[in-house]
C-alpha positions in Angstrom: -39.7 -16.6 -123.2 -41.9 -14.4 -121.0 -38.9 -12.4 -119.9 -38.0 -11.6 -123.5 -41.6 -10.5 -124.2 -41.5 -8.2 -121.1 -38.3 -6.6 -122.4 -40.0 -6.2 -125.8 -43.0 -4.6 -124.0 -40.7 -2.1 -122.4 -38.8 -1.3 -125.5 -42.0 -0.8 -127.5 -43.7 1.4 -125.0 -40.6 3.6 -124.2 -39.8 4.1 -127.9 -43.4 4.9 -128.8 -43.7 7.4 -126.0 -40.3 9.0 -126.8 -41.1 9.3 -130.5 -44.5 10.9 -129.7 -42.8 13.4 -127.3 -40.2 14.3 -129.9 -42.8 14.6 -132.6 -45.0 16.9 -130.5 -42.0 19.0 -129.4 -40.7 19.4 -133.0 -44.1 20.2 -134.4 -44.8 22.8 -131.6 -41.4 24.4 -132.2 -42.0 24.6 -135.9 -45.4 26.3 -135.4 -43.8 28.8 -133.0 -40.9 29.4 -135.4 -43.3 30.1 -138.3 -45.4 32.5 -136.3 -42.7 34.3 -134.4 -39.7 34.2 -136.8 -41.6 33.7 -140.1 -39.4 30.8 -140.9 -40.0 27.1 -140.9 -37.7 24.5 -139.3 -37.5 22.2 -142.4 -35.7 19.4 -140.5 -38.7 19.2 -138.1 -41.0 18.0 -140.8 -38.5 15.5 -142.0 -37.9 14.0 -138.6 -41.6 14.1 -137.7 -42.6 12.2 -140.8 -40.1 9.5 -140.3 -41.0 9.1 -136.6 -44.6 8.8 -137.6 -43.7 5.6 -139.5 -42.0 4.2 -136.4 -44.9 5.2 -134.1 -47.4 3.6 -136.5 -45.5 0.3 -136.6 -44.9 0.3 -132.8 -48.6 1.1 -132.3 -49.5 -1.8 -134.5 -47.3 -4.1 -132.3 -48.8 -2.7 -129.1 -52.3 -3.1 -130.4 -51.7 -6.6 -131.6 -50.2 -7.6 -128.2 -53.4 -6.3 -126.5 -55.6 -7.8 -129.2 -57.0 -4.3 -129.8 -56.0 -3.8 -133.4 -58.6 -2.6 -135.8 -60.6 -5.4 -137.3 -64.0 -6.3 -138.6 -65.5 -8.6 -135.9 -69.0 -8.9 -137.2 -68.5 -12.4 -138.7 -66.4 -13.9 -135.8 -68.9 -12.4 -133.3 -71.8 -14.2 -135.0 -69.9 -17.5 -135.4 -69.8 -20.4 -133.0 -66.8 -20.8 -130.7 -64.8 -23.2 -133.0 -65.5 -21.1 -136.1 -64.5 -18.0 -134.2 -61.3 -19.6 -133.1 -60.5 -20.5 -136.7 -61.3 -17.1 -138.0 -59.2 -15.3 -135.4 -56.3 -17.7 -135.9 -56.5 -17.0 -139.7 -56.5 -13.3 -139.1 -53.6 -13.4 -136.7 -51.7 -15.7 -139.1 -52.3 -13.3 -142.0 -51.2 -10.4 -139.8 -48.0 -12.2 -139.0 -47.2 -12.9 -142.7 -48.0 -9.3 -143.7 -45.8 -7.9 -141.0 -43.0 -10.4 -141.8 -43.2 -9.2 -145.4 -42.9 -5.6 -144.3 -39.9 -6.6 -142.2 -38.2 -8.4 -145.1 -38.8 -5.8 -147.7 -37.8 -3.1 -145.2 -34.5 -4.7 -144.8 -34.1 -4.8 -148.6 -35.0 -1.1 -148.8 -32.4 -0.2 -146.1 -29.8 -2.3 -148.0 -30.6 -0.4 -151.2 -30.4 3.0 -149.4 -27.0 2.1 -148.1 -25.7 0.9 -151.5 -27.0 3.9 -153.3 -25.8 6.4 -150.7 -29.2 8.1 -150.5 -29.5 11.1 -148.2 -32.5 12.9 -146.7 -33.7 16.1 -148.4 -33.5 18.6 -145.5 -30.7 17.3 -143.2 -28.6 15.4 -145.8 -28.4 12.5 -143.4 -28.1 8.9 -144.7 -31.6 7.8 -145.7 -31.0 4.3 -144.2 -31.0 5.8 -140.6 -34.7 6.7 -141.0 -35.4 3.8 -143.4 -34.4 1.4 -140.7 -37.5 2.4 -138.7 -39.5 0.3 -141.1 -37.9 -3.1 -140.5 -37.4 -2.2 -136.8 -41.0 -1.5 -136.2 -42.2 -4.3 -138.4 -40.0 -6.7 -136.4 -42.0 -5.8 -133.3 -45.3 -6.1 -135.1 -44.4 -9.5 -136.5 -43.4 -10.8 -133.1 -46.6 -9.6 -131.5 -48.9 -11.0 -134.3 -47.0 -14.3 -134.0 -47.5 -14.2 -130.2 -51.3 -13.7 -130.4 -51.4 -16.3 -133.2 -49.8 -18.9 -131.0 -51.9 -17.9 -128.1 -55.1 -18.3 -130.2 -54.0 -21.7 -131.5 -53.2 -23.0 -128.0 -56.5 -21.7 -126.4 -59.5 -23.8 -126.2 -62.7 -22.6 -127.9 -65.1 -20.8 -125.6 -68.2 -22.7 -124.7 -71.4 -21.3 -125.9 -73.7 -19.9 -123.3 -77.3 -21.0 -123.5 -79.8 -18.3 -122.8 -83.0 -19.7 -121.3 
């Protein structure tokens, strides 16, 4: 199981880095094109927008894996060890369900895009190519939230430190 998670680690990080590099290069090229040639590269905005969706979902997965996702920790931080464990488990469980729903509905969205033959505005490519970024990224986020959910359930509550 750990070897599968290591492969997922690598895929997440390489894809996120590659997408960010492509987004940066396309945005830079578009700015240069607008200033030097007085014309915009319309396809760059389309690609950058879709890659942003992928990077957001992969970033969610990476943050969940590191237990570094955004969250309100005021209540768990004030709670005792057992209550904290329950609250964190609940949060990770809800995160897992939410990401699984995005994954499921993303698949339905891609299926509809294929059935309807939708194409993108600028490049006239099949919409499902970019639409598949949603279930693809949500898959990684679901796996990572499930991973931390299971880790939290298996862990023992931290013991309270008494300050004298």
